[in-house]
DSSP file (Angstrom, degrees, kcal/mol; ACC not computed):
  #  RESIDUE AA STRUCTURE BP1 BP2  ACC     N-H-->O    O-->H-N    N-H-->O    O-->H-N    TCO  KAPPA ALPHA  PHI   PSI    X-CA   Y-CA   Z-CA
    1    1 A M     >        0   0    0      0, 0.0     4,-1.6     0, 0.0     5,-0.2   0.000 360.0 360.0 360.0 -40.8   29.7  -11.0    8.7
    2    2 A E  H  >  +     0   0    0      1,-0.2     4,-2.3     2,-0.2     3,-0.2   0.904 360.0  51.0 -55.3 -48.2   31.4   -7.8    9.5
    3    3 A K  H  > S+     0   0    0      1,-0.2     4,-2.2     2,-0.2    -1,-0.2   0.860 107.0  54.2 -60.6 -40.2   28.3   -5.7    9.2
    4    4 A K  H  > S+     0   0    0      2,-0.2     4,-1.6     1,-0.2    -1,-0.2   0.821 108.6  49.7 -62.1 -35.5   26.4   -8.1   11.5
    5    5 A N  H  X S+     0   0    0     -4,-1.6     4,-2.3    -3,-0.2    -2,-0.2   0.884 109.1  51.3 -68.3 -43.0   29.1   -7.6   14.2
    6    6 A R  H  X S+     0   0    0     -4,-2.3     4,-2.6     1,-0.2    -2,-0.2   0.907 106.9  54.0 -67.2 -36.0   29.0   -3.9   13.9
    7    7 A L  H  X S+     0   0    0     -4,-2.2     4,-2.3     1,-0.2    -1,-0.2   0.919 109.6  48.8 -59.2 -43.9   25.2   -4.1   14.3
    8    8 A R  H  X S+     0   0    0     -4,-1.6     4,-2.5     2,-0.2    -1,-0.2   0.917 110.3  50.1 -59.5 -46.7   25.6   -6.1   17.5
    9    9 A V  H  X S+     0   0    0     -4,-2.3     4,-2.4     1,-0.2    -2,-0.2   0.944 112.3  47.5 -58.0 -50.6   28.1   -3.7   18.9
   10   10 A L  H  X S+     0   0    0     -4,-2.6     4,-2.4     1,-0.2    -2,-0.2   0.873 111.0  51.7 -60.1 -41.4   25.9   -0.7   18.1
   11   11 A E  H  X S+     0   0    0     -4,-2.3     4,-2.4     2,-0.2    -1,-0.2   0.898 109.4  49.0 -61.5 -44.6   22.9   -2.5   19.7
   12   12 A R  H  X S+     0   0    0     -4,-2.5     4,-2.0     2,-0.2    -2,-0.2   0.897 111.7  49.6 -63.5 -40.4   24.8   -3.1   22.8
   13   13 A E  H  X S+     0   0    0     -4,-2.4     4,-1.7    -5,-0.2    -2,-0.2   0.901 110.5  51.3 -67.7 -39.0   26.0    0.5   23.0
   14   14 A L  H  X S+     0   0    0     -4,-2.4     4,-2.2     2,-0.2    -2,-0.2   0.939 108.6  49.6 -60.5 -48.1   22.5    1.7   22.5
   15   15 A N  H  < S+     0   0    0     -4,-2.4    -2,-0.2     1,-0.2    -1,-0.2   0.906 110.4  51.7 -55.1 -43.6   21.1   -0.5   25.4
   16   16 A C  H  < S+     0   0    0     -4,-2.0    -1,-0.2     1,-0.2    -2,-0.2   0.869 114.2  42.6 -67.4 -34.5   23.8    0.7   27.6
   17   17 A L  H  < S+     0   0    0     -4,-1.7     2,-0.4    -3,-0.1    -1,-0.2   0.793  97.1  88.7 -70.9 -34.6   22.9    4.4   26.8
   18   18 A M     <  -     0   0    0     -4,-2.2     2,-0.5    -5,-0.2    -4,-0.0  -0.563  60.0-164.0 -86.1 127.9   19.2    3.9   26.9
   19   19 A K        -     0   0    0     -2,-0.4     2,-0.3     0, 0.0    -3,-0.0  -0.918  13.9-139.8-107.0 133.9   17.6    4.4   30.3
   20   20 A H        -     0   0    0     -2,-0.5    24,-0.0     1,-0.1     0, 0.0  -0.678  17.0-114.8 -92.7 147.0   14.1    3.0   30.7
   21   21 A S     >  -     0   0    0     -2,-0.3     4,-2.6     1,-0.1     5,-0.2  -0.198  35.0-101.7 -61.4 164.6   11.3    4.8   32.7
   22   22 A K  H  > S+     0   0    0      1,-0.2     4,-2.0     2,-0.2     5,-0.1   0.942 124.1  48.1 -56.9 -48.2   10.0    3.2   35.8
   23   23 A E  H  > S+     0   0    0      2,-0.2     4,-1.8     1,-0.2    -1,-0.2   0.870 112.2  48.7 -64.3 -39.5    6.9    2.0   33.9
   24   24 A Q  H  > S+     0   0    0      2,-0.2     4,-2.3     1,-0.2     5,-0.2   0.950 110.5  50.8 -65.2 -46.7    9.0    0.5   31.1
   25   25 A Q  H  X S+     0   0    0     -4,-2.6     4,-2.3     1,-0.2    -2,-0.2   0.883 107.9  53.0 -59.5 -36.8   11.3   -1.2   33.5
   26   26 A I  H  X S+     0   0    0     -4,-2.0     4,-0.9    -5,-0.2    -1,-0.2   0.941 111.7  46.7 -60.2 -48.2    8.3   -2.7   35.3
   27   27 A A  H  < S+     0   0    0     -4,-1.8    -2,-0.2     1,-0.2    -1,-0.2   0.804 111.2  50.6 -66.0 -32.9    7.0   -4.1   32.0
   28   28 A I  H  < S+     0   0    0     -4,-2.3    -1,-0.2     1,-0.2    -2,-0.2   0.876 112.6  47.1 -73.0 -38.4   10.4   -5.5   31.0
   29   29 A D  H  < S+     0   0    0     -4,-2.3     2,-0.3    -5,-0.2    -2,-0.2   0.588  83.5 111.6 -85.6  -9.2   10.8   -7.3   34.3
   30   30 A H     <  +     0   0    0     -4,-0.9     3,-0.1     1,-0.2     5,-0.0  -0.472  28.4 154.1 -62.5 123.1    7.3   -8.8   34.3
   31   31 A V        +     0   0    0     -2,-0.3     2,-1.2     1,-0.1    -1,-0.2   0.480  39.5  95.6-131.8  -7.1    7.7  -12.5   33.9
   32   32 A D  S    S-     0   0    0      2,-0.1    -1,-0.1     1,-0.0    -2,-0.0  -0.704  95.8 -46.4 -94.1  91.3    4.5  -14.0   35.5
   33   33 A G  S    S-     0   0    0     -2,-1.2    -1,-0.0    -3,-0.1     0, 0.0  -0.195  96.1 -15.6  85.3-174.1    2.0  -14.5   32.7
   34   34 A P        -     0   0    0      0, 0.0     2,-0.3     0, 0.0    -2,-0.1  -0.051  56.1-166.3 -65.6 166.1    0.7  -12.4   29.8
   35   35 A M        -     0   0    0     -4,-0.0     2,-0.4     2,-0.0    -2,-0.0  -0.990   9.2-152.7-148.0 144.9    1.3   -8.7   29.5
   36   36 A M        -     0   0    0     -2,-0.3     2,-0.6     2,-0.0    -9,-0.0  -0.965   6.7-154.2-118.4 142.6   -0.2   -6.0   27.3
   37   37 A V        +     0   0    0     -2,-0.4     2,-0.5     2,-0.0    -2,-0.0  -0.954  16.5 174.6-117.3 111.9    1.7   -2.8   26.4
   38   38 A L        +     0   0    0     -2,-0.6     2,-0.3     7,-0.0    -2,-0.0  -0.976  19.1 131.6-118.8 127.5   -0.5    0.2   25.6
   39   39 A A        -     0   0    0     -2,-0.5     3,-0.1     0, 0.0     5,-0.1  -0.973  51.8 -95.8-165.2 160.5    1.2    3.6   24.9
   40   40 A G    >   -     0   0    0     -2,-0.3     3,-1.5     1,-0.2     5,-0.3  -0.254  65.1 -57.9 -85.4 179.4    1.1    6.4   22.4
   41   41 A P  T 3  S+     0   0    0      0, 0.0    -1,-0.2     0, 0.0     0, 0.0  -0.309 123.0  12.8 -65.4 131.1    3.5    6.8   19.4
   42   42 A G  T 3  S+     0   0    0     -3,-0.1    -2,-0.1    -2,-0.1     0, 0.0   0.603  86.3 121.8  79.0  17.0    7.2    7.0   20.4
   43   43 A A  S <  S-     0   0    0     -3,-1.5    -3,-0.1    -4,-0.0    -1,-0.0   0.480  87.5-102.1 -85.7  -4.6    6.7    5.8   24.0
   44   44 A G  S  > S+     0   0    0     -4,-0.1     4,-2.3    -5,-0.1     5,-0.2   0.792  71.0 145.1  87.8  29.2    9.0    2.9   23.5
   45   45 A K  H  > S+     0   0    0     -5,-0.3     4,-2.5     2,-0.2     5,-0.2   0.936  75.9  48.2 -59.4 -50.0    6.6    0.0   23.1
   46   46 A T  H  > S+     0   0    0      1,-0.2     4,-2.8     2,-0.2     5,-0.2   0.875 111.7  49.6 -61.2 -39.8    8.8   -1.8   20.7
   47   47 A T  H  > S+     0   0    0      2,-0.2     4,-2.6     1,-0.2     5,-0.3   0.950 113.0  48.0 -65.8 -45.7   11.9   -1.4   23.0
   48   48 A V  H  X S+     0   0    0     -4,-2.3     4,-2.7     1,-0.2    -2,-0.2   0.948 114.4  45.1 -61.2 -45.7    9.9   -2.7   26.0
   49   49 A I  H  X S+     0   0    0     -4,-2.5     4,-2.7     2,-0.2     5,-0.3   0.951 114.4  49.1 -62.2 -49.0    8.5   -5.7   24.1
   50   50 A T  H  X S+     0   0    0     -4,-2.8     4,-2.5     1,-0.2    -1,-0.2   0.936 114.6  44.0 -54.5 -51.1   12.0   -6.5   22.6
   51   51 A H  H  X S+     0   0    0     -4,-2.6     4,-1.8     1,-0.2    -1,-0.2   0.845 112.3  52.6 -68.1 -36.0   13.8   -6.3   26.0
   52   52 A R  H  X S+     0   0    0     -4,-2.7     4,-3.0    -5,-0.3    -1,-0.2   0.954 110.6  47.0 -67.6 -44.0   11.1   -8.3   27.7
   53   53 A V  H  X S+     0   0    0     -4,-2.7     4,-2.5     1,-0.2     5,-0.2   0.925 112.2  50.7 -59.8 -43.4   11.2  -11.1   25.2
   54   54 A K  H  X S+     0   0    0     -4,-2.5     4,-2.7    -5,-0.3     5,-0.3   0.871 111.6  48.3 -62.9 -35.8   15.0  -11.2   25.3
   55   55 A K  H  X>S+     0   0    0     -4,-1.8     4,-2.2     2,-0.2     5,-1.7   0.893 110.0  50.8 -68.6 -43.3   14.8  -11.4   29.1
   56   56 A L  H  <5S+     0   0    0     -4,-3.0     6,-2.8     3,-0.2    -2,-0.2   0.915 118.5  38.7 -61.9 -39.4   12.3  -14.2   29.1
   57   57 A I  H  <5S+     0   0    0     -4,-2.5     4,-0.2     4,-0.2    -2,-0.2   0.923 125.8  33.7 -79.7 -43.1   14.5  -16.2   26.7
   58   58 A E  H  <5S+     0   0    0     -4,-2.7    -3,-0.2    -5,-0.2    -2,-0.2   0.871 132.9  21.5 -84.3 -33.5   17.9  -15.4   28.1
   59   59 A K  T  <5S+     0   0    0     -4,-2.2    -3,-0.2    -5,-0.3    -2,-0.1   0.780 128.9  40.1-104.5 -32.5   17.3  -15.1   31.8
   60   60 A E  S   <S-     0   0    0     -5,-1.7    -3,-0.2    -4,-0.2    -4,-0.2   0.524  97.5-128.2 -98.4  -6.4   14.1  -17.0   32.5
   61   61 A G        +     0   0    0     -6,-0.3     2,-0.2    -4,-0.2    -4,-0.2   0.728  45.8 165.3  70.4  20.1   14.7  -19.8   30.1
   62   62 A V        -     0   0    0     -6,-2.8    -1,-0.2    -7,-0.2    -2,-0.1  -0.542  43.1-114.1 -70.5 135.1   11.5  -19.6   28.3
   63   63 A N    >   -     0   0    0     -2,-0.2     3,-2.5     1,-0.1     4,-0.2  -0.554  18.0-137.0 -64.6 126.1   11.3  -21.4   25.0
   64   64 A P  G >  S+     0   0    0      0, 0.0     3,-1.4     0, 0.0    -1,-0.1   0.792 104.5  64.2 -56.3 -26.2   11.0  -18.9   22.2
   65   65 A A  G 3  S+     0   0    0      1,-0.2    -2,-0.1     3,-0.0    -3,-0.0   0.603  97.9  56.1 -76.6  -3.5    8.3  -21.1   20.6
   66   66 A Q  G <  S+     0   0    0     -3,-2.5     2,-0.5     2,-0.0    -1,-0.2   0.362  89.8  92.7-101.1  -0.2    6.1  -20.4   23.7
   67   67 A I    <   -     0   0    0     -3,-1.4     2,-0.5    -4,-0.2   -14,-0.0  -0.853  53.9-171.0-103.1 127.8    6.2  -16.6   23.3
   68   68 A L        -     0   0    0     -2,-0.5     2,-0.5     2,-0.0    -3,-0.0  -0.983   2.0-174.9-119.5 126.4    3.5  -14.8   21.3
   69   69 A V        -     0   0    0     -2,-0.5     2,-0.5     2,-0.0    -2,-0.0  -0.993   4.6-168.3-121.4 124.8    3.9  -11.1   20.4
   70   70 A V        +     0   0    0     -2,-0.5     2,-0.3     2,-0.0    -2,-0.0  -0.951  12.1 165.7-116.9 128.5    1.0   -9.4   18.7
   71   71 A T        -     0   0    0     -2,-0.5    -2,-0.0     1,-0.0     6,-0.0  -0.958  34.4-144.3-136.7 156.2    1.3   -5.9   17.1
   72   72 A F  S    S+     0   0    0     -2,-0.3     2,-0.4     5,-0.0     3,-0.1   0.179  79.4  79.4-101.8  14.8   -0.9   -3.9   14.7
   73   73 A S     >  -     0   0    0      1,-0.1     4,-1.9     2,-0.0     5,-0.1  -0.985  60.6-156.8-128.0 127.3    2.0   -2.3   12.9
   74   74 A K  H  > S+     0   0    0     -2,-0.4     4,-2.6     1,-0.2     5,-0.2   0.896 101.7  56.8 -63.7 -37.3    4.2   -3.9   10.2
   75   75 A A  H  > S+     0   0    0      1,-0.2     4,-2.7     2,-0.2    -1,-0.2   0.921 106.1  48.7 -57.9 -46.7    6.9   -1.4   11.1
   76   76 A A  H  > S+     0   0    0      2,-0.2     4,-3.1     1,-0.2     5,-0.3   0.895 109.9  53.1 -64.6 -42.2    6.8   -2.7   14.8
   77   77 A V  H  X S+     0   0    0     -4,-1.9     4,-2.9     1,-0.2     5,-0.3   0.979 113.6  42.1 -56.3 -53.4    7.1   -6.3   13.5
   78   78 A A  H  X S+     0   0    0     -4,-2.6     4,-2.1     1,-0.2    -2,-0.2   0.893 115.8  49.5 -64.6 -38.2   10.1   -5.6   11.5
   79   79 A T  H  X S+     0   0    0     -4,-2.7     4,-2.9     2,-0.2    -1,-0.2   0.933 113.3  44.0 -57.8 -57.4   11.6   -3.5   14.1
   80   80 A A  H  X S+     0   0    0     -4,-3.1     4,-3.3     1,-0.2     5,-0.3   0.919 112.9  52.5 -63.1 -44.7   11.2   -5.9   16.9
   81   81 A G  H  X S+     0   0    0     -4,-2.9     4,-2.7    -5,-0.3    -1,-0.2   0.954 110.5  47.9 -57.1 -49.8   12.4   -8.9   14.8
   82   82 A F  H  X S+     0   0    0     -4,-2.1     4,-2.6    -5,-0.3     5,-0.2   0.913 113.7  47.8 -57.3 -47.2   15.6   -7.0   13.8
   83   83 A R  H  X S+     0   0    0     -4,-2.9     4,-1.7     1,-0.2    -1,-0.2   0.911 112.6  46.6 -67.8 -37.6   16.3   -6.0   17.4
   84   84 A L  H  X S+     0   0    0     -4,-3.3     4,-1.6    -5,-0.2     5,-0.3   0.933 113.2  50.3 -71.9 -37.6   15.8   -9.4   18.8
   85   85 A F  H  X S+     0   0    0     -4,-2.7     4,-1.7    -5,-0.3     3,-0.2   0.948 115.2  41.5 -55.1 -50.3   17.9  -11.0   16.0
   86   86 A T  H  < S+     0   0    0     -4,-2.6    -1,-0.2     1,-0.2    -2,-0.2   0.723 115.1  49.9 -82.6 -19.2   20.8   -8.7   16.5
   87   87 A S  H  < S+     0   0    0     -4,-1.7    -1,-0.2    -5,-0.2    -2,-0.2   0.681 120.6  33.7 -87.5 -20.1   20.7   -8.7   20.2
   88   88 A T  H  <        0   0    0     -4,-1.6    -2,-0.2    -3,-0.2    -3,-0.2   0.598 360.0 360.0-105.0 -16.8   20.6  -12.5   20.6
   89   89 A A     <        0   0    0     -4,-1.7    -3,-0.1    -5,-0.3    -1,-0.1   0.497 360.0 360.0 -71.9 360.0   22.7  -13.5   17.6
């Protein structure tokens, strides 16, 4: 349990330190309908998707069962799942 709490604290601190680009913030704030994120390696796609899903659930009241995220990378799936779990738990 202690490890889980430390992970939450680290995630919150990272979120406070991380500044999103204008384009990333537009994508995170998009709530009207589907969205596709296309960008090169290391551009922050997983971060954008994770923050958008979190916002949809926590601030827009969207049922998580109604959200579909598709990625073509097993690493992105694992990372996004971990980030969502630790930031909403």
